[in-house]
DRENDO-1510 file (C-alpha; in Angstrom, 1 decimal, always signed):
<recs>
REC; n; res; u; v; w
REC; 1; MET; +30.4; -14.1; +65.4 .
REC; 2; SER; +28.1; -13.1; +62.6 .
REC; 3; LEU; +29.5; -11.2; +59.7 .
REC; 4; SER; +27.4; -7.9; +60.4 .
REC; 5; THR; +28.8; -7.6; +63.9 .
REC; 6; ARG; +32.3; -7.2; +62.3 .
REC; 7; TRP; +30.9; -4.3; +60.1 .
REC; 8; SER; +31.6; -0.7; +61.0 .
REC; 9; PRO; +28.6; +1.2; +62.6 .
REC; 10; LEU; +28.0; +3.0; +59.4 .
REC; 11; THR; +27.6; +0.0; +57.3 .
REC; 12; GLN; +25.6; -1.8; +59.8 .
REC; 13; ARG; +23.1; +1.1; +59.8 .
REC; 14; ARG; +23.0; +1.1; +55.9 .
REC; 15; TRP; +22.3; -2.5; +56.0 .
REC; 16; ALA; +19.5; -2.2; +58.5 .
REC; 17; GLN; +17.9; +0.7; +56.6 .
REC; 18; PHE; +18.2; -1.5; +53.3 .
REC; 19; ARG; +16.4; -4.4; +54.9 .
REC; 20; ALA; +13.7; -1.9; +56.5 .
REC; 21; ASN; +12.8; -1.4; +52.7 .
REC; 22; ARG; +10.6; -4.6; +52.4 .
REC; 23; ARG; +10.3; -4.1; +48.8 .
REC; 24; ALA; +13.9; -3.8; +48.1 .
REC; 25; TRP; +14.8; -6.6; +50.5 .
REC; 26; TRP; +12.1; -9.1; +49.2 .
REC; 27; SER; +13.4; -8.0; +45.6 .
REC; 28; LEU; +16.8; -8.8; +46.3 .
REC; 29; LEU; +15.8; -12.4; +47.8 .
REC; 30; SER; +13.5; -12.9; +44.7 .
REC; 31; LEU; +16.3; -12.2; +42.4 .
REC; 32; LEU; +18.7; -14.4; +44.1 .
REC; 33; THR; +16.4; -17.2; +44.3 .
REC; 34; ILE; +15.6; -16.9; +40.4 .
REC; 35; PHE; +19.3; -16.9; +39.6 .
REC; 36; THR; +20.2; -19.9; +42.1 .
REC; 37; VAL; +17.3; -22.0; +40.5 .
REC; 38; THR; +18.5; -21.3; +37.0 .
REC; 39; LEU; +22.1; -22.2; +37.8 .
REC; 40; GLY; +20.6; -25.6; +38.1 .
REC; 41; ALA; +18.7; -25.6; +34.8 .
REC; 42; GLU; +20.0; -29.0; +33.8 .
REC; 43; LEU; +18.3; -30.6; +36.8 .
REC; 44; ILE; +15.1; -28.9; +36.1 .
REC; 45; ALA; +14.8; -29.0; +32.3 .
REC; 46; ASN; +16.9; -31.6; +30.5 .
REC; 47; ASP; +16.2; -34.3; +27.9 .
REC; 48; LYS; +17.9; -36.8; +29.9 .
REC; 49; PRO; +16.8; -38.3; +33.3 .
REC; 50; LEU; +18.5; -37.4; +36.3 .
REC; 51; LEU; +19.2; -41.0; +37.5 .
REC; 52; VAL; +18.6; -44.3; +35.9 .
REC; 53; ARG; +18.6; -47.7; +37.6 .
REC; 54; TYR; +19.2; -50.7; +35.4 .
REC; 55; GLN; +20.0; -54.2; +36.3 .
REC; 56; HIS; +21.4; -53.2; +39.6 .
REC; 57; GLU; +23.5; -50.7; +38.1 .
REC; 58; TRP; +23.3; -46.8; +38.8 .
REC; 59; ILE; +23.7; -44.5; +35.8 .
REC; 60; VAL; +23.8; -40.5; +36.0 .
REC; 61; PRO; +23.2; -39.4; +32.4 .
REC; 62; LEU; +24.0; -36.1; +33.1 .
REC; 63; LEU; +27.7; -37.1; +33.9 .
REC; 64; GLU; +28.2; -39.9; +31.4 .
REC; 65; ASP; +27.1; -40.9; +27.9 .
REC; 66; VAL; +25.9; -44.6; +27.7 .
REC; 67; PRO; +25.7; -46.2; +24.4 .
REC; 68; GLU; +22.1; -47.6; +23.4 .
REC; 69; THR; +23.7; -51.1; +23.3 .
REC; 70; HIS; +24.1; -51.1; +27.0 .
REC; 71; PHE; +20.4; -51.3; +27.4 .
REC; 72; GLY; +19.8; -53.8; +24.6 .
REC; 73; GLY; +19.4; -51.3; +21.9 .
REC; 74; ALA; +20.5; -51.7; +18.2 .
REC; 75; PHE; +22.9; -48.6; +17.8 .
REC; 76; ASP; +26.3; -48.1; +19.6 .
REC; 77; THR; +25.6; -44.4; +19.6 .
REC; 78; ALA; +24.6; -42.1; +22.8 .
REC; 79; THR; +21.3; -43.1; +24.2 .
REC; 80; VAL; +18.3; -41.1; +23.4 .
REC; 81; TYR; +16.3; -41.4; +26.4 .
REC; 82; ARG; +13.1; -39.7; +24.9 .
REC; 83; ASP; +12.9; -42.6; +22.5 .
REC; 84; PRO; +9.8; -44.8; +23.3 .
REC; 85; ALA; +11.7; -47.8; +22.4 .
REC; 86; VAL; +14.7; -47.1; +24.5 .
REC; 87; GLN; +12.3; -46.0; +27.5 .
REC; 88; ALA; +10.5; -49.5; +27.2 .
REC; 89; LEU; +14.0; -51.3; +27.4 .
REC; 90; ILE; +15.1; -49.6; +30.5 .
REC; 91; ASN; +11.9; -49.7; +32.4 .
REC; 92; ALA; +11.7; -53.5; +31.7 .
REC; 93; GLN; +14.6; -54.0; +34.0 .
REC; 94; GLY; +14.6; -50.8; +36.0 .
REC; 95; TRP; +13.4; -47.4; +36.4 .
REC; 96; MET; +14.3; -43.7; +35.4 .
REC; 97; LEU; +14.0; -40.5; +37.4 .
REC; 98; TRP; +13.2; -37.6; +35.1 .
REC; 99; PRO; +13.3; -33.8; +35.8 .
REC; 100; VAL; +10.3; -31.7; +36.1 .
REC; 101; ILE; +10.5; -30.5; +32.3 .
REC; 102; ARG; +11.7; -33.3; +30.0 .
REC; 103; PHE; +12.8; -31.2; +27.3 .
REC; 104; ASN; +16.4; -29.3; +27.1 .
REC; 105; ALA; +16.7; -25.9; +25.6 .
REC; 106; ASP; +17.5; -27.4; +22.2 .
REC; 107; THR; +15.3; -30.4; +22.2 .
REC; 108; ILE; +12.8; -30.4; +19.4 .
REC; 109; HIS; +9.5; -32.2; +20.3 .
REC; 110; PHE; +8.9; -34.6; +17.3 .
REC; 111; GLU; +5.9; -36.0; +19.0 .
REC; 112; ARG; +3.6; -33.3; +18.7 .
REC; 113; ALA; +0.7; -33.5; +16.1 .
REC; 114; GLU; +0.2; -29.8; +16.0 .
REC; 115; PRO; +2.2; -27.5; +13.8 .
REC; 116; THR; +4.7; -25.4; +15.4 .
REC; 117; PRO; +4.6; -22.9; +17.1 .
REC; 118; SER; +2.2; -25.0; +19.4 .
REC; 119; ALA; -0.1; -23.8; +22.1 .
REC; 120; PRO; +0.8; -24.5; +26.0 .
REC; 121; SER; -0.2; -28.1; +26.8 .
REC; 122; ARG; +0.3; -30.6; +29.5 .
REC; 123; ASP; +3.8; -31.5; +28.0 .
REC; 124; ASN; +4.9; -28.1; +26.8 .
REC; 125; TRP; +3.6; -25.7; +29.7 .
REC; 126; LEU; +4.4; -22.4; +27.7 .
REC; 127; GLY; +3.9; -24.0; +24.4 .
REC; 128; THR; +6.6; -24.4; +21.6 .
REC; 129; ASP; +8.5; -22.0; +19.4 .
REC; 130; ASP; +8.8; -22.2; +15.6 .
REC; 131; GLN; +11.3; -25.0; +15.7 .
REC; 132; GLY; +9.3; -27.0; +18.0 .
REC; 133; ARG; +11.4; -26.2; +21.1 .
REC; 134; ASP; +10.0; -26.1; +24.6 .
REC; 135; VAL; +9.6; -22.3; +25.4 .
REC; 136; LEU; +9.7; -22.8; +29.2 .
REC; 137; ALA; +12.9; -24.9; +29.0 .
REC; 138; ARG; +14.5; -21.9; +26.9 .
REC; 139; LEU; +13.2; -19.4; +29.1 .
REC; 140; ILE; +14.9; -21.1; +32.1 .
REC; 141; TYR; +18.6; -21.4; +30.2 .
REC; 142; GLY; +17.9; -17.8; +28.9 .
REC; 143; ILE; +17.3; -16.2; +32.3 .
REC; 144; ARG; +20.5; -17.9; +33.4 .
REC; 145; ILE; +22.5; -16.6; +30.4 .
REC; 146; SER; +21.2; -13.1; +30.8 .
REC; 147; LEU; +21.7; -12.8; +34.6 .
REC; 148; ALA; +25.3; -14.5; +34.3 .
REC; 149; PHE; +26.0; -12.2; +31.4 .
REC; 150; ALA; +24.8; -9.1; +33.2 .
REC; 151; GLY; +26.9; -9.9; +36.3 .
REC; 152; LEU; +29.9; -10.3; +34.4 .
REC; 153; LEU; +29.6; -7.2; +32.5 .
REC; 154; THR; +28.8; -5.4; +35.5 .
REC; 155; LEU; +31.8; -6.5; +37.4 .
REC; 156; ALA; +33.9; -5.9; +34.6 .
REC; 157; THR; +32.5; -2.4; +34.0 .
REC; 158; VAL; +33.0; -1.6; +37.8 .
REC; 159; ILE; +36.6; -2.9; +37.6 .
REC; 160; LEU; +37.7; -0.8; +34.7 .
REC; 161; GLY; +35.4; +2.2; +35.4 .
REC; 162; VAL; +36.5; +2.5; +39.3 .
REC; 163; GLY; +40.1; +1.6; +38.3 .
REC; 164; THR; +40.5; +4.5; +35.7 .
REC; 165; GLY; +38.5; +6.6; +37.5 .
REC; 166; ALA; +40.4; +6.5; +40.7 .
REC; 167; ILE; +43.8; +6.9; +38.7 .
REC; 168; GLN; +42.4; +10.1; +37.1 .
REC; 169; GLY; +40.9; +11.7; +40.0 .
REC; 170; TYR; +43.4; +10.9; +42.7 .
REC; 171; TRP; +46.8; +11.6; +40.6 .
REC; 172; GLY; +45.2; +14.4; +38.2 .
REC; 173; GLY; +47.7; +16.5; +36.3 .
REC; 174; TRP; +48.7; +15.1; +32.8 .
REC; 175; ILE; +47.5; +11.5; +33.8 .
REC; 176; ASP; +44.1; +13.0; +34.2 .
REC; 177; LEU; +44.3; +15.2; +31.0 .
REC; 178; CYS; +45.6; +12.4; +28.8 .
REC; 179; GLY; +43.1; +9.8; +30.5 .
REC; 180; GLN; +40.0; +12.2; +29.5 .
REC; 181; ARG; +41.1; +12.8; +25.9 .
REC; 182; PHE; +41.2; +9.0; +25.6 .
REC; 183; ILE; +37.9; +8.5; +27.1 .
REC; 184; GLU; +36.6; +11.1; +24.8 .
REC; 185; ILE; +37.6; +9.3; +21.7 .
REC; 186; TRP; +37.0; +5.9; +23.1 .
REC; 187; SER; +33.4; +6.6; +24.1 .
REC; 188; GLY; +32.8; +8.4; +20.5 .
REC; 189; LEU; +33.3; +4.9; +18.7 .
REC; 190; PRO; +30.1; +3.5; +17.2 .
REC; 191; VAL; +30.0; +0.3; +19.4 .
REC; 192; LEU; +26.9; -1.3; +17.3 .
REC; 193; PHE; +28.4; -0.8; +13.8 .
REC; 194; MET; +31.9; -2.3; +15.2 .
REC; 195; LEU; +29.7; -5.3; +16.4 .
REC; 196; ILE; +28.1; -5.6; +12.9 .
REC; 197; ILE; +31.4; -5.5; +11.3 .
REC; 198; LEU; +33.2; -7.8; +13.6 .
REC; 199; SER; +30.4; -10.2; +13.4 .
REC; 200; SER; +30.9; -10.6; +9.9 .
REC; 201; VAL; +34.8; -11.8; +10.7 .
REC; 202; VAL; +34.4; -13.6; +13.8 .
REC; 203; VAL; +31.6; -15.8; +15.0 .
REC; 204; PRO; +30.1; -14.1; +18.3 .
REC; 205; ASN; +30.1; -16.1; +21.3 .
REC; 206; PHE; +29.4; -15.5; +25.0 .
REC; 207; TRP; +33.0; -14.7; +26.1 .
REC; 208; TRP; +33.7; -12.6; +22.8 .
REC; 209; LEU; +30.7; -10.3; +23.3 .
REC; 210; LEU; +31.3; -9.9; +26.9 .
REC; 211; SER; +34.9; -8.6; +26.4 .
REC; 212; LEU; +33.7; -6.4; +23.5 .
REC; 213; LEU; +30.9; -4.8; +25.4 .
REC; 214; ALA; +33.2; -4.4; +28.4 .
REC; 215; LEU; +35.6; -2.6; +26.7 .
REC; 216; PHE; +33.1; +0.2; +25.7 .
REC; 217; GLY; +30.9; +0.2; +28.8 .
REC; 218; TRP; +33.1; +1.6; +31.5 .
REC; 219; THR; +33.5; +5.1; +30.5 .
REC; 220; ASP; +30.3; +6.4; +32.1 .
REC; 221; LEU; +31.2; +5.0; +35.4 .
REC; 222; SER; +34.9; +6.2; +35.2 .
REC; 223; GLY; +33.6; +9.9; +35.0 .
REC; 224; LEU; +31.4; +9.7; +38.2 .
REC; 225; VAL; +34.3; +7.8; +40.0 .
REC; 226; ARG; +36.8; +10.4; +38.8 .
REC; 227; ALA; +34.5; +13.3; +40.0 .
REC; 228; GLU; +34.3; +11.6; +43.5 .
REC; 229; PHE; +38.0; +11.2; +43.8 .
REC; 230; LEU; +38.4; +14.9; +42.8 .
REC; 231; ARG; +36.3; +15.9; +45.5 .
REC; 232; THR; +37.3; +13.5; +48.2 .
REC; 233; ARG; +41.1; +14.0; +47.8 .
REC; 234; GLN; +40.7; +17.6; +49.0 .
REC; 235; LEU; +39.1; +16.8; +52.5 .
REC; 236; ASP; +41.0; +17.2; +55.8 .
REC; 237; TYR; +41.3; +13.6; +56.6 .
REC; 238; VAL; +43.1; +12.6; +53.2 .
REC; 239; ARG; +45.3; +15.4; +53.6 .
REC; 240; ALA; +46.3; +14.5; +57.0 .
REC; 241; ALA; +46.8; +11.1; +55.9 .
REC; 242; ARG; +49.0; +12.2; +53.1 .
REC; 243; THR; +50.9; +14.5; +55.4 .
REC; 244; LEU; +51.6; +11.5; +58.0 .
REC; 245; GLY; +53.3; +9.9; +55.1 .
REC; 246; VAL; +50.8; +7.3; +54.2 .
REC; 247; LYS; +51.7; +5.5; +51.0 .
REC; 248; PRO; +49.4; +6.8; +48.0 .
REC; 249; TRP; +48.0; +3.3; +47.1 .
REC; 250; LEU; +47.1; +2.5; +50.6 .
REC; 251; LEU; +45.5; +6.1; +51.2 .
REC; 252; VAL; +43.5; +5.4; +47.9 .
REC; 253; TRP; +42.3; +1.9; +49.0 .
REC; 254; ARG; +41.6; +2.7; +52.7 .
REC; 255; HIS; +40.5; +6.3; +52.7 .
REC; 256; VAL; +39.4; +7.6; +49.5 .
REC; 257; LEU; +37.7; +4.6; +47.6 .
REC; 258; PRO; +35.2; +3.7; +50.2 .
REC; 259; ASN; +33.6; +7.1; +50.0 .
REC; 260; ALA; +33.9; +7.1; +46.1 .
REC; 261; MET; +32.2; +3.8; +46.1 .
REC; 262; ILE; +29.0; +5.0; +47.5 .
REC; 263; THR; +28.0; +6.2; +44.1 .
REC; 264; THR; +29.1; +3.2; +42.4 .
REC; 265; LEU; +27.1; +0.8; +44.6 .
REC; 266; THR; +24.0; +2.9; +44.2 .
REC; 267; LEU; +24.3; +2.6; +40.4 .
REC; 268; LEU; +25.1; -1.3; +40.2 .
REC; 269; PRO; +21.5; -2.4; +39.8 .
REC; 270; PHE; +20.8; +0.1; +37.0 .
REC; 271; ILE; +24.2; -0.8; +35.3 .
REC; 272; PHE; +23.0; -4.7; +35.7 .
REC; 273; THR; +19.6; -3.7; +34.2 .
REC; 274; GLY; +21.3; -1.9; +31.3 .
REC; 275; ALA; +23.5; -4.9; +30.7 .
REC; 276; ILE; +20.5; -7.3; +30.5 .
REC; 277; SER; +18.6; -4.9; +28.1 .
REC; 278; LEU; +21.6; -4.4; +25.9 .
REC; 279; LEU; +22.0; -8.3; +25.5 .
REC; 280; THR; +18.4; -8.7; +24.8 .
REC; 281; SER; +18.6; -5.9; +22.1 .
REC; 282; LEU; +21.6; -7.3; +20.4 .
REC; 283; ASP; +20.1; -10.9; +20.2 .
REC; 284; PHE; +16.6; -9.6; +19.0 .
REC; 285; LEU; +18.7; -7.8; +16.3 .
REC; 286; GLY; +20.6; -11.0; +15.4 .
REC; 287; PHE; +24.2; -9.5; +16.6 .
REC; 288; GLY; +24.4; -11.0; +20.1 .
REC; 289; LEU; +24.8; -14.8; +21.1 .
REC; 290; PRO; +25.2; -17.4; +18.4 .
REC; 291; PRO; +21.9; -18.2; +16.3 .
REC; 292; GLY; +20.0; -20.9; +18.2 .
REC; 293; SER; +21.2; -19.9; +21.7 .
REC; 294; ALA; +18.5; -19.5; +24.2 .
REC; 295; SER; +18.2; -15.9; +25.2 .
REC; 296; LEU; +15.3; -13.4; +25.9 .
REC; 297; GLY; +16.1; -11.4; +22.8 .
REC; 298; GLU; +15.7; -14.5; +20.6 .
REC; 299; LEU; +12.4; -15.4; +22.3 .
REC; 300; ILE; +11.2; -11.6; +21.4 .
REC; 301; ALA; +12.1; -12.2; +17.9 .
REC; 302; GLN; +10.2; -15.4; +17.7 .
REC; 303; GLY; +7.2; -13.5; +19.3 .
REC; 304; LYS; +7.6; -10.8; +16.5 .
REC; 305; ASN; +7.8; -13.5; +13.8 .
REC; 306; ASN; +4.9; -15.4; +15.0 .
REC; 307; LEU; +2.2; -13.0; +15.9 .
REC; 308; GLN; -0.2; -15.8; +15.7 .
REC; 309; SER; +1.3; -17.5; +18.8 .
REC; 310; PRO; +1.0; -14.6; +21.5 .
REC; 311; TRP; +2.5; -16.9; +24.1 .
REC; 312; LEU; +5.8; -16.3; +22.8 .
REC; 313; GLY; +5.7; -12.4; +23.0 .
REC; 314; ILE; +3.7; -12.3; +26.3 .
REC; 315; THR; +6.5; -14.9; +28.2 .
REC; 316; ALA; +9.2; -12.6; +26.8 .
REC; 317; PHE; +7.5; -9.5; +28.0 .
REC; 318; PHE; +6.4; -10.5; +31.6 .
REC; 319; THR; +10.0; -12.0; +32.2 .
REC; 320; LEU; +11.7; -9.0; +31.3 .
REC; 321; ALA; +9.2; -7.0; +33.2 .
REC; 322; ILE; +9.6; -9.0; +36.3 .
REC; 323; LEU; +13.6; -9.0; +36.2 .
REC; 324; MET; +13.7; -5.0; +35.5 .
REC; 325; THR; +11.2; -4.5; +38.3 .
REC; 326; LEU; +13.2; -6.4; +40.8 .
REC; 327; LEU; +16.5; -4.6; +39.9 .
REC; 328; VAL; +14.7; -1.1; +40.1 .
REC; 329; PHE; +13.4; -1.9; +43.6 .
REC; 330; ILE; +16.8; -3.1; +44.7 .
REC; 331; GLY; +18.4; +0.0; +43.3 .
REC; 332; GLU; +15.8; +2.2; +45.1 .
REC; 333; GLY; +16.6; +0.4; +48.4 .
REC; 334; LEU; +20.5; +1.0; +47.8 .
REC; 335; ARG; +19.9; +4.6; +47.0 .
REC; 336; ASP; +17.8; +5.0; +50.3 .
REC; 337; ALA; +20.4; +3.0; +52.2 .
REC; 338; PHE; +23.3; +5.2; +51.2 .
REC; 339; ASP; +21.6; +8.4; +51.3 .
REC; 340; PRO; +23.2; +10.3; +54.3 .
REC; 341; ARG; +20.2; +12.4; +54.8 .
REC; 342; HIS; +18.3; +9.1; +56.4 .
REC; 343; VAL; +18.5; +8.8; +60.0 .
REC; 344; ALA; +19.4; +5.4; +61.7 .
REC; 345; VAL; +16.6; +3.0; +61.3 .
REC; 346; LYS; +14.7; +2.3; +64.8 .
REC; 347; ARG; +13.4; -1.1; +65.5 .
REC; 348; GLY; +10.1; -1.6; +64.1 .
REC; 349; LEU; +10.2; +1.4; +61.9 .
REC; 350; ARG; +9.6; +0.6; +58.3 .
REC; 351; PRO; +9.6; +3.4; +55.6 .
REC; 352; TYR; +7.2; +1.2; +53.3 .
</recs>
């Protein structure tokens, strides 16, 4: 039995409506494909081979560090597989399977004769940045960081926003009054200034930045969920369930929350888009991820500082434009799928 057959008729209709919107459906598939590919960034762009066969021995450099002396080298340190001398030693008694891009996000291409940033070439398909690092490799790692950060920040925002909004909207009274006053004070705090101050005290990293932004990003969603709960709790079926003695938490989970989540689901792609834009902006200003991290904001800053190398800015612009466009199309599809004015989609009928 497929998962869709176990859904309610209303959910099946919404799913059919979303799939009927070909622009939204293919945008979702494209975004999932991009994220899936970037999850295996180490298998696509790396300065280590995927597999080494040496003297009848199998070695996976991604999983283990082998000293250079193991291959007959002179140094008892981790093997630098891009070294021509090391490659000659390995190829003399074996072979190496390299990824498509032979550069990691932090690998500096010392072999290039041109000054950095260097133009696209056979070795560096999108050129190099001002430190000689491969732009395409950093782009792949940067997309992964941006999508993962946006996904986790969206999840944290939904959990905090829906949780606080549900408590305020359903129970109301002094809980709602105190919650609203707290949100008014909390949302008035200058987040950017706090980031600047804390960055001078603590070295920012992925999880530190995610936690800080999640603490301040849930207030708008909380207000929308609160309004939905205030409206839904007055409906007849909720009053009937309350009269029959249904426990409050069970009533909220089974009856009120599914209706309130409609607004949340339609906003998810736009929250996701805002999270990507926020991380990109902070990295561009220098208050985001640690210096040297592969990110889209850092690539934009590289393009600004090196106007004589247009491939840097063009690459960052088109990457962000494609990601934002896909998310907007997905948001439109969700909005139409959850719009009660839409009739059930008939077989073969496509709105686009």
